[in-house]
LUMSELUM-861127 format. One record per atom (N, C-alpha, C, CB): residue in three letters; y negated, x, z negated; residue number from 1; atom name. Coordinates in steps of 0.05 Angstrom, whole numbers, plus 5000, padded with zeros to 4 digits. Atoms other than C-alpha are relative to their C-alpha. Glycine has a CB too. Example, Ala and Ser with C-alpha at 12.3 -4.5 7.8 and 13.67 -1.06 7.14 Angstrom:
    r     v     u     w    k   a
  Ala  5024  5018  5000    1   N
  Ala  5090  5246  4844    1  CA
  Ala  4976  5018  5000    1   C
  Ala  4999  4980  4975    1  CB
  Ser  5024  4984  5001    2   N
  Ser  5021  5273  4857    2  CA
  Ser  4978  4985  4986    2   C
  Ser  4991  5009  5029    2  CB
***
This chain:
    r     v     u     w    k   a
  Unk  5013  4974  4998    1   N
  Unk  7957  4069  4735    1  CA
  Unk  4970  4998  4992    1   C
  Unk  5002  5012  5028    1  CB
  Unk  5028  4999  5007    2   N
  Unk  7888  4090  4713    2  CA
  Unk  4985  5006  5026    2   C
  Unk  4994  5021  4978    2  CB
  Unk  5015  4995  4975    3   N
  Unk  7843  4081  4772    3  CA
  Unk  4970  5006  4994    3   C
  Unk  5001  4975  5018    3  CB
  Unk  5028  4995  5007    4   N
  Unk  7777  4086  4735    4  CA
  Unk  4997  5027  4986    4   C
  Unk  4988  4977  4982    4  CB
  Unk  5003  4974  5012    5   N
  Unk  7752  4155  4718    5  CA
  Unk  4988  4998  4972    5   C
  Unk  4982  5018  5017    5  CB
  Unk  5012  5004  5027    6   N
  Unk  7713  4127  4658    6  CA
  Unk  5022  4995  4980    6   C
  Unk  4980  4977  5001    6  CB
  Unk  4978  5006  5018    7   N
  Unk  7777  4101  4628    7  CA
  Unk  5016  5026  4994    7   C
  Unk  5019  4979  5012    7  CB
  Unk  4986  4975  5004    8   N
  Unk  7811  4168  4638    8  CA
  Unk  4984  5018  4982    8   C
  Unk  5006  5014  5027    8  CB
  Unk  5017  4983  5016    9   N
  Unk  7752  4204  4608    9  CA
  Unk  5000  4991  4971    9   C
  Unk  4971  5000  5011    9  CB
  Unk  4999  5011  5027   10   N
  Unk  7751  4158  4548   10  CA
  Unk  5026  5006  4986   10   C
  Unk  4995  4970  5000   10  CB
  Unk  4973  4995  5011   11   N
  Unk  7826  4166  4537   11  CA
  Unk  5003  5029  4992   11   C
  Unk  5022  4992  5020   11  CB
  Unk  4997  4971  5006   12   N
  Unk  7823  4242  4540   12  CA
  Unk  4982  5008  4977   12   C
  Unk  4992  5017  5025   12  CB
  Unk  5018  4994  5022   13   N
  Unk  7763  4244  4494   13  CA
  Unk  5011  4990  4973   13   C
  Unk  4972  4987  5005   13  CB
  Unk  4988  5012  5024   14   N
  Unk  7798  4198  4444   14  CA
  Unk  5024  5017  4991   14   C
  Unk  5008  4971  5005   14  CB
  Unk  4977  4983  5007   15   N
  Unk  7862  4239  4446   15  CA
  Unk  4991  5027  4990   15   C
  Unk  5018  5003  5025   15  CB
  Unk  5011  4975  5010   16   N
  Unk  7822  4303  4437   16  CA
  Unk  4989  4998  4972   16   C
  Unk  4979  5011  5019   16  CB
  Unk  5011  5004  5027   17   N
  Unk  7787  4274  4377   17  CA
  Unk  5022  4997  4979   17   C
  Unk  4982  4975  4999   17  CB
  Unk  4977  5002  5019   18   N
  Unk  7853  4254  4345   18  CA
  Unk  5014  5026  4996   18   C
  Unk  5019  4979  5011   18  CB
  Unk  4987  4974  5003   19   N
  Unk  7882  4322  4359   19  CA
  Unk  4984  5019  4981   19   C
  Unk  5003  5014  5027   19  CB
  Unk  5017  4984  5018   20   N
  Unk  7823  4357  4325   20  CA
  Unk  5002  4990  4972   20   C
  Unk  4971  5000  5010   20  CB
  Unk  4997  5012  5027   21   N
  Unk  7828  4309  4266   21  CA
  Unk  5026  5008  4988   21   C
  Unk  4996  4970  5001   21  CB
  Unk  4974  4992  5010   22   N
  Unk  7902  4325  4259   22  CA
  Unk  5000  5029  4992   22   C
  Unk  5021  4994  5021   22  CB
  Unk  5001  4972  5007   23   N
  Unk  7889  4399  4260   23  CA
  Unk  4983  5005  4975   23   C
  Unk  4987  5016  5024   23  CB
  Unk  5016  4997  5025   24   N
  Unk  7835  4392  4207   24  CA
  Unk  5015  4991  4976   24   C
  Unk  4973  4984  5003   24  CB
  Unk  4984  5010  5022   25   N
  Unk  7882  4351  4164   25  CA
  Unk  5021  5020  4992   25   C
  Unk  5012  4973  5007   25  CB
  Unk  4980  4980  5006   26   N
  Unk  7937  4403  4170   26  CA
  Unk  4987  5025  4987   26   C
  Unk  5014  5009  5027   26  CB
  Unk  5015  4978  5013   27   N
  Unk  7885  4457  4152   27  CA
  Unk  4994  4994  4971   27   C
  Unk  4974  5005  5016   27  CB
  Unk  5006  5007  5027   28   N
  Unk  7865  4419  4090   28  CA
  Unk  5026  5000  4983   28   C
  Unk  4988  4972  4998   28  CB
  Unk  4975  4999  5015   29   N
  Unk  7938  4411  4069   29  CA
  Unk  5008  5029  4994   29   C
  Unk  5022  4985  5015   29  CB
  Unk  4994  4972  5003   30   N
  Unk  7949  4485  4080   30  CA
  Unk  4983  5013  4978   30   C
  Unk  4998  5015  5026   30  CB
  Unk  5019  4988  5020   31   N
  Unk  7887  4504  4039   31  CA
  Unk  5008  4990  4972   31   C
  Unk  4971  4992  5007   31  CB
  Unk  4993  5011  5026   32   N
  Unk  7909  4457  3983   32  CA
  Unk  5026  5013  4990   32   C
  Unk  5004  4970  5002   32  CB
  Unk  4975  4986  5007   33   N
  Unk  7979  4488  3983   33  CA
  Unk  4995  5028  4991   33   C
  Unk  5020  4999  5023   33  CB
  Unk  5007  4973  5008   34   N
  Unk  7950  4558  3980   34  CA
  Unk  4986  5000  4973   34   C
  Unk  4983  5014  5022   34  CB
  Unk  5014  5001  5026   35   N
  Unk  7905  4538  3923   35  CA
  Unk  5019  4994  4978   35   C
  Unk  4978  4978  5001   35  CB
  Unk  4981  5005  5021   36   N
  Unk  7962  4509  3884   36  CA
  Unk  5018  5024  4994   36   C
  Unk  5018  4976  5008   36  CB
  Unk  4984  4975  5005   37   N
  Unk  8004  4572  3894   37  CA
  Unk  4983  5021  4986   37   C
  Unk  5010  5011  5027   37  CB
  Unk  5017  4980  5013   38   N
  Unk  7945  4615  3873   38  CA
  Unk  4996  4993  4970   38   C
  Unk  4973  5001  5013   38  CB
  Unk  5003  5009  5028   39   N
  Unk  7934  4574  3809   39  CA
  Unk  5025  5004  4985   39   C
  Unk  4991  4971  4999   39  CB
  Unk  4974  4996  5013   40   N
  Unk  8008  4576  3793   40  CA
  Unk  5005  5029  4994   40   C
  Unk  5022  4988  5016   40  CB
  Unk  4997  4971  5004   41   N
  Unk  8010  4651  3802   41  CA
  Unk  4982  5010  4978   41   C
  Unk  4995  5015  5026   41  CB
  Unk  5019  4992  5021   42   N
  Unk  7948  4660  3759   42  CA
  Unk  5009  4992  4973   42   C
  Unk  4972  4989  5006   42  CB
  Unk  4990  5009  5027   43   N
  Unk  7979  4619  3703   43  CA
  Unk  5024  5016  4991   43   C
  Unk  5007  4970  5001   43  CB
  Unk  4977  4984  5007   44   N
  Unk  8043  4658  3706   44  CA
  Unk  4992  5028  4992   44   C
  Unk  5019  5002  5024   44  CB
  Unk  5009  4973  5007   45   N
  Unk  8005  4724  3702   45  CA
  Unk  4984  4999  4973   45   C
  Unk  4983  5012  5022   45  CB
  Unk  5018  5001  5023   46   N
  Unk  7956  4700  3648   46  CA
  Unk  5015  4995  4974   46   C
  Unk  4980  4978  5004   46  CB
  Unk  4986  5006  5025   47   N
  Unk  8007  4675  3598   47  CA
  Unk  5011  5024  4986   47   C
  Unk  5023  4981  5006   47  CB
  Unk  4991  4976  5014   48   N
  Unk  8041  4742  3583   48  CA
  Unk  4976  5017  4991   48   C
  Unk  5019  5016  5017   48  CB
  Unk  5023  4984  5008   49   N
  Unk  7973  4776  3582   49  CA
  Unk  4987  4989  4975   49   C
  Unk  4980  5002  5023   49  CB
  Unk  5012  5012  5024   50   N
  Unk  7946  4727  3532   50  CA
  Unk  5017  5005  4975   50   C
  Unk  4995  4970  5003   50  CB
  Unk  4981  4995  5022   51   N
  Unk  8008  4735  3489   51  CA
  Unk  4998  5029  4991   51   C
  Unk  5029  4993  5008   51  CB
  Unk  5002  4971  5007   52   N
  Unk  8003  4811  3491   52  CA
  Unk  4973  5005  4986   52   C
  Unk  5003  5018  5025   52  CB
  Unk  5026  4996  5013   53   N
  Unk  7929  4809  3474   53  CA
  Unk  4999  4988  4972   53   C
  Unk  4977  4988  5017   53  CB
  Unk  5000  5013  5026   54   N
  Unk  7941  4762  3416   54  CA
  Unk  5017  5017  4980   54   C
  Unk  5012  4972  5001   54  CB
  Unk  4983  4984  5018   55   N
  Unk  7995  4808  3387   55  CA
  Unk  4985  5025  4992   55   C
  Unk  5026  5008  5013   55  CB
  Unk  5015  4976  5007   56   N
  Unk  7948  4868  3389   56  CA
  Unk  4976  4993  4982   56   C
  Unk  4989  5013  5025   56  CB
  Unk  5023  5007  5017   57   N
  Unk  7890  4831  3356   57  CA
  Unk  5007  4985  4975   57   C
  Unk  4981  4983  5017   57  CB
  Unk  4992  5014  5024   58   N
  Unk  7930  4797  3302   58  CA
  Unk  4997  5018  4976   58   C
  Unk  5030  4990  5002   58  CB
  Unk  5003  4983  5024   59   N
  Unk  7910  4823  3233   59  CA
  Unk  5027  5002  4985   59   C
  Unk  4978  4989  4982   59  CB
  Unk  4975  4995  5016   60   N
  Unk  7965  4853  3190   60  CA
  Unk  4997  4987  4973   60   C
  Unk  5005  5030  4998   60  CB
  Unk  4999  5013  5026   61   N
  Unk  7982  4810  3130   61  CA
  Unk  5020  5015  4982   61   C
  Unk  5007  4970  5003   61  CB
  Unk  4982  4985  5018   62   N
  Unk  8012  4846  3070   62  CA
  Unk  5022  4982  4989   62   C
  Unk  4985  5012  4977   62  CB
***
């Protein structure tokens, strides 16, 4: 058993630090996933728009 309050305090502080670090890591993974989804969506939207704009600006060749 833990009889020393300093040991208990250290253990709780260490566990709290690890818990906060884990939450921050999960937050970074979530932000990265959202960023990848946003970039993928933007590319899917931009490709047809670029194609349509190119067809309108293409000069007519006789």
